[in-house]
N, C-alpha and C positions, 0 to 999 in steps of 0.2 A: 323251813320251806314247806309250802302247803300245796297238795295236789287236789284238784277238784275234778271229778268225773261226772258225766251226765248220761243216764240210761233212759231210753224212751220206751215206755210200755204202750200197750195198745190203747190205754185210756189216759193215764196221767203220768208224768215223769217221776222217776225214782232217783233220788240223790244219793250218791255214794261218796263218803268223805273218809279221809285218813288224816289224823292229826300229826303223825310222825312216820318216818320211814320204818318199815318192818312191823308196824302196828296192824292189828286185825282191822279189816274194813268193817264199817258199820253202814248198813243199808237202811235207808228210810224211804218208805214208799207211801205215797199219798194217792189213794185210789178209792173210789166208792165200792169196789168189789174186792174184798180181801183175798178171794180165791184166785184172782188173776195172777199169772206168772209172767216174768219178763220175756219179752219177745226176742231180745238181743242181749248179748253179754257186754260187760264193761269194756273189754279190750277192743270192741268194735267201734268205739266212739273216741273222738279226739280229746286230748287233754290240753289245758292252758296252764303255762308256767308263769307264776307270779313271783317276782324277785324284788328285793329291797334296793332302791337306786343308790343308796349311800355306800354300798359295797364297791362301786366302780369309781368313786371320787379320787382316791389316792392315785390310781393309774392315770386318770385324765390330768390331774394336777402335775404329775411327773412329766407327762408328754408336753404340757404347756410350758413348764419350766425349761425343758430341753429346747423347745422351739424359740423361747425368748432368749435363751443363752446363745443359740445358734444365730439368731437375728442380730444380737448385740455384737457377736464376734465378726459377723459379716460386715456390719456397719463400721466396726473398729478397723477392719482391714480395708474398707472402701475409702474412708476419709483421707488417709495418707495418699491414696491413689489419686483422688480428686484434687487434693492440694498440689500434687506434682503436675497434674494435667493443666490446672489453672496457671501455674508458674510457667510452664512451657508455652501456653497460649499467649500470656502477657509478654513473654520474651519475643515471640514471633511478631506480635503487633509492634513492639518497640523497634525491632530490627527492620521491619518493613517500612515503618515511618522514617527511620534513618536512611533507608535505601531510596525512598522517594525524595527526601530532602537533598540527597547527594546528586540528584539528576540535574539540578539547576541551582547554582553553577555546577558543572560536571566535576565530580571528585572521584577518580577511579579507586583510590585506596579505601575510602569510606564505603563505596559500593561493594568492593570485594569483602571487606570485613562484615558488612551487614548481610551479604549473601551467605557467607560461611556460618554466621550465627543462626540464620533461618534454617539452613540445612541441619545444623547440630540439633536444634530444637525439634525439628520434624523427625529425626532419627530417634530422639529421646521419646517422643510420643509413640512412635512405632514399637519401641521396646516395652513401653507401658502397656500397650494394647496386647502384645503377645503374652506378656506375663499374666495379664488378667484372664485372657481366654484359656491359657494352658495351666492356670492356677500355679504358676511358678512364683517362688518368693523373690522379692526385690527389696533393695535397701532404700527406703524412702527418706527424704529429708525430715528433720524434726518439724512438727507443725508450725511452731513459731518462726523458725528459719524460712520455711516455705512462704508464709504470709509476708514476711519482711521482703523477701526477694520479689514476690508478686507486686507489692506496693512500689518497690524500686523500679520495676519494669513499667508500671503505670505512670510513675512520675517522669521517667525518661520519655515515655510516649507523649505526655503533655508538654514537656519542654520542647520536644522536636516539633510538635504541632504549633506551638507558639512561634518558634523560629520560622516555620513555613508560612504562617499567617502574616508575620511581620514582613517577610520577603515579598509576599503577594501585595501587601499594603504599599510597600515602596514601589513596586512595579506599577500599581494603579496610580500612585501619585505622579510618577514619571509620565505615565500615559496621559493623565489629566493636564499636566504642564505642557505636554506636546500638543494636545488638542487645543488648549487655550492659546498657545502661540500661533497655531494655524488659524484659529478664529480671529485673533487680533490682526493677523496678516490679511485675512479675507475682508475684515471690516475696514482696514486701511485702504485696500484696493477699491472697495465700494465707495468709501468716502472720497477717494481721489476722483473716481468717475463722476460722483455726484457734484464735486466741486467744479469740475469742468462743465457739467451741464447747467448747474445753478451756482454761480460764484458767490452769491450772497446768502446762501442757505446753510452753510456749514462752516466749521473752523478748520477744515482740512488744510487750508493755506497757512495756518499757524502751527501746524504740528511739527514741522522741522525748524521751528523758530529758535534762535539763540538769544540769550538774555542781552547780549551786547548789541543785537540788531533790532531791539524794540523801538518802535516809533509810534506816533499818534494814529497813523493809519491802521495799525494792527488793533489798537483799542477801539477805533471806530467800527471796524469789521465785527469785532466781538459784541459791541453794543447793538448794532443792527441785528445781529443773530439773536440776541437776547430779547429785544423788543418785538421781533417777529413772533417768538413763542409766547410772549406776554399777550399779544393781541389774539392769538389762537385761544388762549385760556379764557380771555374776557368774552369772546364769542360763545364758547362752550358754557360759561357761567350764565350768560344772558339767556341761552337756550334752556338751561335747567330752570331758571327763574320763571321763564315764560310757561314751561310745561307744568310748573308747580302752581300756576295761577297768580303770579305776582303782577302788580301794576308797574311795568318797567319805567314809565314816565314819572310816576310818583317816586319810585326808588331813585331814579337819576336826579330828580329835583331835590331829594333829601340829601344827596351827596353834594351837589352844586346847584344852587337855585338859578344860576345864570349860565345855562349851557345850550348851545345851538343843536347839539346832537347828544342823545343819551349814551351812545357807545363811548364817547369821549369822557363822560362823567365816570363811567365804570372803569375805563382804562386808567384814568387819573387815580381813582381809589386804589386799584390793585398796584399800580406803579409806585405810588408814594408809600404804600405799606411795604412793598418788597425792597425799595431803596432806602427805607428808614435805617439810620445809623450805618449807611454804606461806607461812610468815611472812617469808621472805626475798624481796626483789624479784627476785633472779636465780635463785631456786629452788635455790641452791647448785650450779648447773651451769656449767661452764666456757663453754659456748656462749652463755650468757645474761648474760655480764659487762656488756654495755651496758645491760641493764635495771636495773642497780644505780644508774645515774645518772638514771633517769626520775623525774619529779615526778608529782604527782597528775593534772595536766592531760594529761601524756603517756599515763598509764595509762588515763584516761577516754577519750581519743581513740582509743586502741587498742580499747577495749571497744566504743565506739559504732560504729566503722567495721567491726567484725568480727561483730556479732550476726547480720547477714543472710547471712553466708558459710557454705557447707557446709564440712565438715572438710577435704576435699581442696583446696578453694579457699583456705582459710586457711593450710594448711601449705605450699602451693606458693608463696604470695606472701610469707610471713613466715618468715624463717630462724630466728628465736628460737622461734616456736611449733613449727617442725619439729624443732629440737633437743630441745625439751621432750617431744614425743610419742615421739621416738626413745629418749630416755633412760628414760622411764617404761615403755615396752614392754619394753625389755631388762631392767628391774628386776623387773617383775611376771611375765613369761612366761619361766620357766627353760628352758635349752636342752633338758633331758630332757623337759620338758613339751611343748615344741614338736615335738620329734622323735616323741613318742608320738602327737601329734595328726595330723601331716602326713607322717611318715616321713622327714623331713629337716629341715635348718636353713636352708632357702632364704629364708624370711621374715626371719629374724634377719640373714642375710648381706645381704639387700637393704636393710634399714634401716641396718645398720652402715656399708655402703659409701655410703649416700646416693643410690643409683641410682633410687629410686622407692618407691612404696607397694605392699605385698603385696596380692594380689588374693584375699582370703578374707573370709568373713563374720565370723570372729573378730576380725580386724584392723579391719574396718569398725565393729564395735561398740565396740572399744577406742578407735578414733580419734574417734568421736562423743563418747564419754565424756571423752577428753582435750581435745577442743575446748571442751566446756562448762566443764571445770575451768579451762582457760586464760582463758576469759571471766570466770569467778568470781574468779580471781586478779587480773585487771586491775581488776575492780570493787572488790575488797578494798582495793587501794592507791589507789583514787580518793577514798576518804574521808580526811578530815583532822580529827583525827589518825587514823592507820591503825588498824583494828580489831585485836583480839587473838584468837588461836586457842588452844584448850585441849582436853585430853582427860583422862579420869579414869583414874587408875592402878589397877592390880589391888589389890583388898583394901580400898579406901577405902569409907566409908559412903555409901550412896546418898543423893542430895540432889535434892529435887523442883525446886529453883531452877535448878540447873546441869545436871541430867541428865533423860533420858527413857528409860524402860525399853523396849528394842527388842521385848520380848515382849508388852508391853501391860499389865503389872502393876507396881504400885509395891512390893508386899510379896509374899512367897511363904511358904507354910506347909510345913514339913517335919516329918514324924513327929508331926503334931498340935500342935506348938508354933509360936507365931508368932515369927519371928525378924526382926530388923532386917537388911535385905538389904545385901550388899556387892557391889562391882563385880567381875565376872570379867574383862571386857575391854571396850574401847571399840569400838563399831561405826563410828560417824561422829563426828568431832570437833565441838565446839561453838565458838561465837564470841561475843565481846563487841563490839558495834558501838555506840559512844557509851555511852549508859546502858542500852541494851537488851542482853539476854542471849539468845542462841539456844542452846538446850540441846543438849548432846551426847547421842547415842544410845548406850546401854550395854547390855550383857548381864549380868544379875545372876548371882552365884555360887550354886551349889547346896550349897556347903560352908560357908555363913556360920555363924559361931559366936557372933555377937553377938546378945544378946537385947534386946528392946525394954523 
């Protein structure tokens, strides 16, 4: 250890050093005047103690070791406490979940057991709290056992939660069925009122029909109901074509070059496409193969259960009806036609992929027409024997028995001479139901050369 003292003279400082305790001091004075004497003594000045820092390291290391050991001991004592706390909390959660589940349906025994379990776990938590605050020893569960019990409590909670969700799901299903029943009842009432106001606009009169009571009048009502929707679609189609800049006269002539009215040409085009293969149970479509094995009871049940459904309800629940509407739309609406209407082929792609229904007025009109035609097809095969469908070929002589003039005239005069009319094209096909004949609607030719 070294002591260093500093004396101040009147002119220059004098350094006094001592190399060891008890050794005589050596004074060295640096001054220009040797005769000058110190103005103050050594003891009047402060001293600075210089020590070696390495001498305190063992003490500090010992203190750090003690702190580390104390921290480890505290952590070792705290871990079992935390494990027990988590076990109790998970037990409370499981018991509370059980308590909630037992409320509906009400189960008093389960409620009482769950309540007792919650109280027990709360008391255990209180004991752990007092033991920790008062530093009282307690007997913890082994760590592995505590973890197992905690996981078991969590598993119990999850199982109870699953049961609760399943119960809620069943309740929601029952609620949905109840609302659907109310909706069907409301729709039925609305349809009944509509049938009274407009007898020919709906199938309400056929909803309480029995298979044994079928007659041609029922089929005629369904046919008129279908044709009405077909004409609505044709009007909408022509409006879309006109908006897209189509030459409607040229388009009508391309369909039938001998037509007095272009709307009849478009109606004929749509009608013959929709009624194509109508006489086959499966419509000649691959997706309707199963319909080939249906008997008249199966067709009638399909008709009866579908009359109250909207088109989107029908096509969502019935895969065969969905395949029917998809195939007919793709057959009637040409890609170039759709592109001119909407600027793309998104509707066609949506139907082809089966991803859903296009959101457009044109498709809504088409789907309603297809729904009515699907019902007519089911009613067609509900008769035994099945009815027959027919159409008049071009150039045949007009017959009042089997044909109806779409223009409203039975004969037409050309150039002042009365001619026996011939058929230019069929607008809507006709049917033979039992002994009854439902006339086909035809457009008469303006180039008839047969004389009466």
